[in-house]
N, C-alpha and C positions, 0 to 999 in steps of 0.2 A: 747906905742902903743898897746902892748899885753893887758894891763889892759883895754884899751879903747874897744878893740874887745870883751873881755870877758864881759865887762859891757853892751855893745850893745846886745850881744847874750842873756845874762840873762834878760835884759830889754824887749826883744822881747818874750822870751820863757815863762816867768812866766805869763804874761797876756794870752798867748795862752793856757797854761795849765788851767788857771782859766776859760777861755771861754769854753773850751772843757768840763770841769766839770759841768759848768752851763747848757750847752746843754744837758748833760746826765740827770741831776736831775731836771732842771726847764723847759725843753722843751719836752724831751722825755716822762716824766710822764704825763703831762697834755694832750698831744696829744693822748697817749694811753687811758687815761680815757675818753676823748671826743669821741674817736672812739668807745669804748665799749658802752658808753651811747647812741650814735647814732644808733649803731647796735641793742641795746635793744629796742630803740623806733621804729625803722623800723620794727623789728620782731614783736613787740607788735601790730603795725598797721596791719601787714599782718595776724596775728592770729585773730585779731578782725574781719577782713574782712572774713576770713574763718568761724569763729564762727557765724557771721551774715548770711553768705550764708547757713550754716547748719540750722540755726534757720528759715530762709525763707523756706528752703526745708521741715522742719518739719511742718510748718504752712500749706504749700501748700498740702502736703500729707494728713494732718489731714482734711483739707477742702474737698479734693478729696474723702476721706473715708466717710465723712458725706453725700456727694452727692451720693456716691455709695450705701450707706445704704438706702437712700430715693428712689433711682431708682430701686433697686433690693431687695425689702423687701419680700424675698421668702426663701424657705428651700433649700439652695444650695446643701446640702448633698443628696437630693433626686432628683435632676434635672441635675446630671452630664451628662445624655444622651440627654438632650435637646439641640440639636445643635444650634438652633436659640439663646437661652440664652447664651450658651457658646461663640458663635460667637460675640454677643454684648459685653460680658465681655472681650473677647480677644481684641476687638477694644478699649475698655476703657483702658485696661492695656497697649496696644501699644501707645495710646496717652500719658499716664502718663510717659512711658519710654522715650519719646522724648521731655519732657518739660524741662529737665535739663541735662547738660553734666555729672553731678555727679551720675545720675541713670544709672546703668548698666543693670539691669533686674528687673522685677516685677512679682509677682505671688500671687495667693490667696491660703492659706492653709486651708483646711477643715478637721476637726478632726472627731471623731466618731469611729465606729467599723471598717470601711474601709476608713481610711484617704486618701486623694488625694490632688493634686495641680492643679490649673488652671493657665496657663500662656498664652502668645500671640500665642503659637503654639497649644494649646488645653489642654487636661487634661492628667495627669499621676499619678500613685499611689505613695503614700508616703511610701518609703521602709526604712526610717530611715537613710538616708545617713548622714555621719559625716559632710559634707560640708554645710548642711542646719540646721537651728534651729530645735531642737526636740520638740515634742508635750509637753513634760514636761516644757521646757523653755518657751513655748508660753502660758502655762496655768496660767501664772501670772495674777493677777487681775489688773495690770496696763493697762491704755488705750494705752500708748506708751512706747516703750523701745528700746534701742540699744543692739544688740547682736553681739558678736565677735565669729566667728567660725574659728578654725585653724586646718589644716591638715598638713601632711608631705610636701605637694606640695605648698600650699599657704594659705593666710589668707583672709577670707571673712568678710565683715561688713554689717549687716542688720539693717534696721529700721523697727520695727514691730508695726503695728497698729491694735488694737483689734476692730474688726467689730461687736462683739456681738456673740450671740449663735443662731443657727438655731432652727427651730420648734422642732427638736428632741434633743436639747441641745448639738449639736455638735459645738465646738468652731470654729470661723471663723476669720482668721487674714489676713491682707495685709502685705506681706513681700517685702521690697524694698532693692535690692542688690546694695550697693554703689560701684561706679567705683573708685577703689583705685588708678588706674593709673592717672585719671584726678585729684583726690585729691592730689596725689603726685606732679602733674604739678603745682598746686596752691602753694605748699610749695617750689618748686624748684626756684621760683622767688626770694628767699632770699639768694640763693647760687650763688657765682660768679666764683669759680674755683674748681679744684679737691680736694683741701684741706678743702673745706667747707662741712659740714655735717648737716643733719636734721633728726629728728625722731618724730613720732606722736604715743602716747600711750594712751590706755584706761584701767584704773584700773591697771596700771603697766605693761600691756602686749602690745607688739608692734602691730601697725596697718600698718603704712607706715614709711619707713626710707630710707636713701640713700643706693644705692646698694653697694657702696664701704665702708660702715661704719666699721671701725676697731673694733675688739673685745675689745681693751683697752678703746676706747671712749664709746663703748656700755655699758661697766661695769660702767664707770664714770657717764653715764646718769642714769642708774638704781639706783645708790646710791646717786644721787644728792639731796642735802637738801637746797640749796640756789637758788634764782632766777637768780643771776649772779655769775659765778665762773671763775677764771683764773687758768690754769694749763699748764703743759709742756707735749708735746707729739712729739716724733721723733725730739728732739732738736728744737722744735718750740713752742713758747708761744701761747696758744689758749684761746679764750673767749667762754664760754658756757652760753647761756641765756635760762631759762625755764619759761614757762607760764602755769598756771593751770586753766582750766575751768570746772565748774560743770554743768551737765545737766542730768536730769532724774536719780539722785542718782549714776551717774558714774563720776569718776574723769578722765578728759581728759588732758593730758599733752603734750605740744609742746616744742621741744628742737631745738636749733640752735647752731652749733659750727663753729667758723671761726678763722683763725690765725690772730694774731695782730703783729707778728714779721715783716711781710713784710712792714707794714706801717712805723715802726720806723727804718728800716734798713738804709735808707739814713742818718738819724741823727747819728746812730752809726758809719756809715762809715766816715762822716765828723769829728765827735768828735775824732774818733780813729786816723784819718789822722793828725789832729791838735796836738793831744797828742804825738803821736810817732814822728811827725815831729819836735816838739819843743825839745823833748829829743835828737833826732838825731842831731839837730842843735847845742845843747849845747856840746854834745860829739865831734862833728866835729870841733866846734870852739876851744875847748881845745886842740884837736889833732893838728889842723893846727897852733895854736898859739905857741905850744912848739916844734914842729918837722919840720915845713916848714919855708922856708925863707920868707922874706918880699915880694918877687915877687909872691910867691904862695898865699900870703894873699890877694892880690889884687882882685881876683875873688870873694872872700868872701865879701870884703868890697863893691864891686860893687853890689853883690846880696843883701846885707843889705840895700844899698842905694836905690835899686829898690823897696825893701820891704817897706821902709819907705817913698817912693815917692808917686806920684799920683796913680801908678799901684801897690799898696801895696800887693795885693793878687796874688799869682801865679795862672796860668790858671786852674790847677786841682781843687784847693780849690774853685775858683770862680764858676766853673761849678757845683760843689756839692752844694754850697750855693744857687745858682740860682735854682737848681732842688728842694732843700728843700723849698725855697720860693714859687715856683710854686705849690708844693704839698700842702703847707699850704693854699694858696689862693684857690686852688680847694676844699680843705676840708671846708673852710669857705663858699664857694659858695654852696656846697652841703648841708651844715647846713642850710643856708638861704632857700634853696629850700624845705627841709624837714619841716621847721617851717611853711612856707607858705602852704605847702600841708596839714599839720596837722590842721592849722586854717581853711582851706577850708573844710576839712573833718568834723570839729566840726560844722561849719555852716550848712552843708548839713544834719548832724545828727539831729540838732535841728529842722530844717524844716521838716525832715522826721517824727519825733515824733509827731509834731503838725498835719501833714497830716494824719498819722495813727490814731490819736485820733479822728479827724473829721470823718474818715471813720468808726469809731466804733470798731476798732480792739482791744481796751483795755477796752471794756465794762465789762469784767469780773474782772477788777481791782476795788478795793475800791478807794474812793476819796483820802485817805491818801497815798495809794500805788502809785496811778497815780501821785500825787504831788511829791513824792520822786523820781520817775523815771524821771520826767521832770527836777527837780532841779539837779539831778546827771548828766544830759546831757548838762547843761549850762544855763538853765532857772532859774537863781538864785533868781529873785524877782517875780516869777510867783505866789507865795502865796499871794501877795498883790492885785491880780486881773488882769484882762486883758480886752482889747478892740479889736474890729474888725471893719475895714472899707472896703466897697466895692467901687472900683473906676472903673467906666464904661464909656467908650467913646461912644458918641451918634452921633448926626447929624454933618455934615460938616458946618464949619462957613461960607464959601462962597459957593454959589450955584454951581459954576463951578468947584469946587474942587473934586467932586465925580468922582471916576475912579475905574477901575478894579484893585484890589490889593490883594495880598495873605494874608490870615488871619494870618498865622504864622509870617509874617513880622510885621504886626500891633501889634500883641501880644508881639513880641520881643521888639519893641520900647517902648510899654507901660510898660513892666516889667523893662526895664533899667531906665526909667524915675522915676518910683516909688522907685526903689532901690537906685538911687542917692539921692533922697529927703529923704528917710527913714534913710540913713546913717548920714545925717546932724542932724536929730532930735532925733533919738532913738539909744540906745545901745543894747537893746534886742528886736528884731523884726524878722519876716520872711514874705515872700511874697508867696502867693499861686495863681497859675494860673490854673483854672479848667474850665473856661467858656470863650468863644471867646469874645474879646473886653472888658474883665473885669478881674481885679486883686483884690485879697483880701489881705489886710494888717493886720497882727496880731501883736499887741504890748502889752507890760506889762503896768499896770497902773502906776507903779513907774516912768516910762519914760513920760507918758502922763501928770503927775502932774508937770513936770518940763518945759513943752513947751507951747507955745501959739497955741491952736488948730486952731484959725483963721489964723495965719500965715502959718501953715501947709497946710490948705485947699487952701489958696490963692496961695501958691507956686505950688501946684498940678494943680490948674486951669491955672495958668500962663504958666507953662512949657508945658502942654499937648496942650493948645490952640495954643501956638507958634510953637511947633514941629510937632504935628500930624494934626493941623488945624481943630480940631473937638471939640465940646462941651463935658462937663464932668458932670456926676451925681455921687455924693458921698453919700453913705448911711452909717451912723455911728451907732454903738451900744452903749448901756449904759455899765457901769462897771459890769463885771461878775467875780465871785470868784470861783464858782464850776466848776472844769475842766470837769466833766462828762456832763455838759450842753453844751459843745463845739459843738458836732454834731448838736444839735437842733438849736443853735445860728447860725451856718453856713447855715443850711437849710433855716431858716427864713430870714437871710440876703440875700441869693441867690434869694429868692422869692420876698422880699419886695423891692429890688433894681429896680424892674419893675413898681413900683407905681409912677414913675416920670411922669410929664406932657409932652406931645409930643410937646414941644416947643424948638426952637433953642436958648437955653441959658444954662448956667451952673446952676446946681441945687444941693441942699443939702437936704437929707432925714434923718430923725431920726427914727431908728427902735423902734417901741413900745415894751415895756417889755413883754406885753402879746399880741402877734400877732395872729390874726385869720389866719389859714393856707390857706383857700380858700375863694374866693369871690363868690357871687351869680350871676352867669352870666345870669341866666334865666330872670332877670329883664330887661335886655337890648338886649337879643339875638333875632335877627330878623328871627324867624322861617319861616315866609312867604317867605323871600328871599332864605332861604335854600331849600324850596320846589320848588321855581322857578329854582334854579340851577339844582336840580334833574330832573325837567321837561325838561330843556335844553338838558340834556343827553338823556332823552327818545326821545325827538324830533330831536336829532342829529343836533342841531342848534348851531354852535360855536359862531356866532355873538351875539345871544341871551344870551349865556353863559357868554361872556365877559361883556355884559351890566349888567346882574344880579350880577356878581362878583363885579363890581364897586358899584352898589347900596347896596350890602351887606356891604361893607367896610364903605361907607358913612353913612349908617344907624347906625352902631356901634359907629363910631366917633362922630356922632351927639349927642348921649346920654352921651358920656364921652370921654375926650381926655387923659385919663390915659392909659398908654401903656398896662398894664396888662389886660385890658378889651378886647382890640383888639386881644391880643394873646390867651386869653381864648376862644374868639369867633371863631378864626381860628382853635383852637384845637378841639372844638366841631364839627365844620363843617368837619374837617378832619376825625373824628371818624364816622360821618354819611356817608360821601362819601366812606370811606374804606369798610363799610359793604355793601353799594350798589354795589361797584365794585366787592367785593367778590362774591356776588350773581350772578354776570355776568362773573365769571371765571377769574377775574383779581386780582392777589395776591400782598401782600405788597412789595415783592422783585422786582416788576416791575416798581415802581415809587419812588419818593423821600420819605424819612422817615419823620415822624412828627417832630423829633428833628431838622433835617437839615432845614426843612421849617420854623419852628419858629425862628431858629437862623438867617436865612436870613432876616426875617421880622423885627427882633429886631433892625437892623441897620437903619431902615427908620422911619421917623416921618410924611412924607407927604403922604396924602391919595392915590394920583396917583401912587406913588412909591410902596406903600403897595399892591395896586391892581395889579401892574405889577408883583411883586414877587409872589403873590398868584396865578395869572393866568398863568404866563409863567413857573413857576417851578412845579406847581401842577395841577391845573384844566385843563389848556390847554393841558398839556402833557398826563394826563390820559384820556382826551376826545379823543385824537387821538388813544390811545390804545383801548379805548372802541369801537370806530367806526371800527377800523381794526378787532377787535375780533368778533364783532357781524356780520360783513359782511362775515366772513369765514364760510364754510360749516362744520357742525359737523362731527366728525370723527367716523363713523360706531358705533360698539357696545360700544367702550370706551366712546365716547361722550354721548351716551345714558345712560350709567352707571353713568357718572358724573352728568347728569341732574337728574337722579333718586336719587342719594345721596344728592343732594342739596335740594330735597323735603323731603326725609325721613332720614335725618341725625340723628334724635332723636330716631331712631329704635335701641334699645340696642343689637339686634341680628345681626347687620350688621357685615360682615367679608369678607375678601378677598376670602377665600375658598368658601363661599356661593355664592358670585357673580360669581366666575369662574365656579362653577357647573351650575348655571342658564344660563350662556352664552355659556356653553359647550366649554370653553377655558382652555388651560393649565395654572396652577397656576402661574408659573414663567413668562410665556408669557404675561399674563394679567397684572402682577405686572410691568413688564418692559414697556409695551405699555401705561399703565395708567400714569406712571411717564413721559414718552416721550411727550404725548399730553397734559396732565393737568399741569405738572410742579412740582407736589408733589407726593409722594407715597400715597398709598391708605389710610393708617392709619393717616398720617399727614394731608391729605385732610379733612377727617372726623373730626379730632381733631380741625383743623383750623375753620371749619364751626361751630362746637359746641362752641368753645371758643368765637368766634365773636358774636354768638347769645347770649351767656351768658353775655358778656360785654354790649350788647344792652339792655338786660332785666335788668341787674343791674343798668344801668343808667336811663332807661325810665320807670321802674315799681317799685313797692314796695313789690314785691313777696319775700318770704323768700328764703334764699340761698338753702336750701334743696329742695324747690319746683322747683327752677330754674334748679337745677342739674337733677331732675327727668324729667323735660320738655325737656332737651337736650340729655337724654339717659344715664346719669351717676348716680351712687349712691353718696350720699353727701360726704362721706369720700374721695373717689377717686377724686371727682371733686375738692375739696379744694386743695388736693395735686397737681393735674395736673395743676390747674389754677395758683398756686404759682410758679410752675416750668416754665410755659410758659410766664407768665406776670411779674413775679418777686415779686408780692405781693399777699396777700390773697384776695378773692372776697369781703370780708367786707371792707378792706382797699381801694380797687379799687372803690367801690361804694362811700365811704366817700370822696375820692379825686375828683371824676368826677361828682357826682350827683348834 
């Protein structure tokens, strides 16, 4: 009997010892490695997000600086007492400070014999404070640089942008003070408890770190040579991950330290319980077997029976195993979530790169550099060429289907349909939505060679016809290899998609490889109906206006049923009416924009529907404003001044001071009352008149640009700069696009 009890105890204990050893070496180790790997991946994604945010901030500040140089091309060092200029710069700096939570403050540093600063509160002398970059640090020939300034109290981080030299060779810089607290908040997302630490260094010097970072860990960070390290601190095993980024010749290092002991503690607990339990069981069995009577053995046999029965595990061990199981399942679930999040981030990054390439943000890249950048982001076969498709929904299939619907809902449905279809046909693709009712599908040529284009197009027709109940026009491009041609391809595709016939049917267009950018609308433009529409305004006859609107649309559609022609005709009519309305004191902000009007007309193919959109949303609305405005009495001297400016806007000597003196009014009073009754301030009103007259002369005459500039009261250089600032393109480009 004794031998039997010993045999049972040993038979039970040896497997338990073996299992506990396996848990230590085969379970605890993999879990620890998995946890460290996931921590490294999560931290890497967080650092990439921070790095991308800083890159976006650098780009925005650089663009802001270029705009600032264009708008304030003056000698700042000699105009510190010009309160109007300083006030305008203060506003610009205030706007910049509020564009990003990472910007704490901004100011302009002006060097020279008497250096000074300009910030949102005014100007103040540069006294060489240690907390700001010195003039020596700013005299670097770099256009951009990061500067760390540390005092006994705190650390400041600045992004410096070289704005050039003033007329007296005084260096001018934009200094942006980074809000380290908000930067710290971005890093704290990777810490979970008080034993987690982080640090952010530039060139080995700290910028941001945990407030409670121990000196031992700080020294470990400073002397770290590996991207992932495991070490012991305060009887806890910790994992340290480091990531290095290089920007503008500075080495930026990110560190994250977290404990791994807490994760494996349940495993250690269970394995220890099993190991010591088995040893105690062996000792107890031997003790009871030799020194206790048979009656005393019975509880042991009962216990062994229960152990080897259906309830073989005691309650304590069972709870520990269940806890371990739950922890493992939670870890697997978190792993799956991180993998899905990583894949989603990769898809968004690929789409973002294509979008930025189309917007021309990488124009300074060479073709080979751009190819490397796209391939590194996941576009592995982009070097084999690419295609683009525009998928645009047009008229409703059934006449009774038209209803009021939100544009964003239609665009959302269209995007989902194209996404579902693209996933079936392509491995490398992205979908761009930049135009209402139209999606752009970008795919690599390697995928296109593997699929039937006819099946793809038939699928798109079928699903959109069935779900959206509208017809579709697909415009497809040829194969392109040069990535730097992508912005031009996108522009041409956006324009050529409107060359479909205004028929209620599915249509396919093929983008010509050499597409003429503009059509000659003059060949079909009904100028006589345009004049009738203007006369309807002059005669204040709304019924006549509606009739002439209908005849205008019918006349255009009679010559061509291609949609681009009616859109170009409406665009030219809008330009003519805008100038007419401006002459009568009605400005663009009082009625629908050209873009919104054309977008609403794009949805319609029937002439009566186009007439209704043109009349109800534009002509009828501005007619009512015109009648109301012309029936009001002019407002004393201000209205007389407005009339005078409309006639003499080309006088280069016009100024608010001169007009105030002639009317014997206070300068500020005249400025305030002019804005109140006219709707624009004095300078903007004159500028609006001159720019509109310039646009009219550019479209309707062949005069040279410098001649037009002189006719409206500007010199040629300033006119080109002002025109591009207001319209977005140069006068020559505007004439080319609209003439």
